C-alpha positions, 0 to 999 in steps of 0.5 A: 783752554788755549793750551789744549787747542794748539796741540789739537790743531797741530795734530790735525795738520799732521794727519791731513796729508795722510787722510787726503791720500786715502780719498778717491782721486779726481784726476781724469783718466787719459783719453786715447785718440784712435790711430789715424790711418796714413795712406800708402801707395805701396801695393799691387793694383788692378784697374780699368780705363775708358776714353778716346784717341786718334791716330795719324797714319801716313802712307807712301806707296812705291812701285816695283821700281822704288818710285814713290806714288804719292803720300796719303794721310789718314787721321782717325778717331775712336773709343778706347777701353781696357784694363791694367795691372801693376805694382807701386812702391812708395818711399817718402813722397816718391813712388816707383812702379811697373804697369802693364795694360791692354786696350781694345780700340774703335779707331778706324776710318775708310778713305777714298783716294781719287789718284789711284781710284781706290778706298783704303780702310784702316783699323787699329784693333788694340793697344798694349804696353809695359811701362815704368811709373815715377810719381810724387805723392801729396797725401792721397794725390799722386802726380806721375809720368809713365812710359815704356814699350808699346804694341799696336795691332792694325789692319788695312784693306784696299778696295779698287774702284770702277776703273780697275778690272772687274776681277781685281779683288780687295787686298787686306793685310794685318800687322803688329807695330812695336814702338814706345809710349810716354805720358802722364796723369794724376791719381786720387785715392778716394778710399784706402783701396779705391783710386781714380785717375786721368791720363794722357799718353802718346804712342809712336810706332815708326814705319812699316812696309805693307806688301801689295800685289797690285799698283804699289809694290809696297806701302810705307805706313807710319803710325802715331797715337794720342790717347786720353783715358779716365779710370779706376783701380783697386789697390790690394792691402790697407793703410798703415796705422799711425802711432797711438796718441794719448791726451791727458 
């Protein structure tokens, strides 16, 4: 009996691996994790901003002989709003870009000067600039500085008081200043395409001589601005997909 059992058991052991190979595999199929988009700041964008600002206008009138007639400072504030367009390029965590913008402003004020019995109304009608941008990205957050060439459209109206001759009319003049702007801010990408930002910018425009036909032969006026804005922009193009990761 034993002589019959041993050969049979040996035959079963030899055949077992072959039989196991024919059975269905219980090994789980690989699980693929969907690609995770990596945000990139590279791309064209268009946006809009709104905020407020103030201007400092220092005016120094001079008579026909070049004598200074005094110094008048006007500080005015108002709403600022407009649009911008630009392009950013990201390499590693660094970003460089170029941006152009145009803002209309409500900055203006009328001041009466007793020394010359006159009222002067100053308005800053618009601001525009072309800037370079340098930033540092922390995933969807970008810290940046901005600066470049800026322009400001201004107007001023001088109105004489009661001590002037009855037939003395008001006098108005318009001028476009050229100067610089510099500032910085932070941006955050809420989605792959929609981005919000908060920004501060300082504008410096130097001095220009407003001509006059009356008491002052000319008036040298120095203009500076400080602007705070919040805004949103739409970045064209989607995120870059990450490599597919397989999990077993």
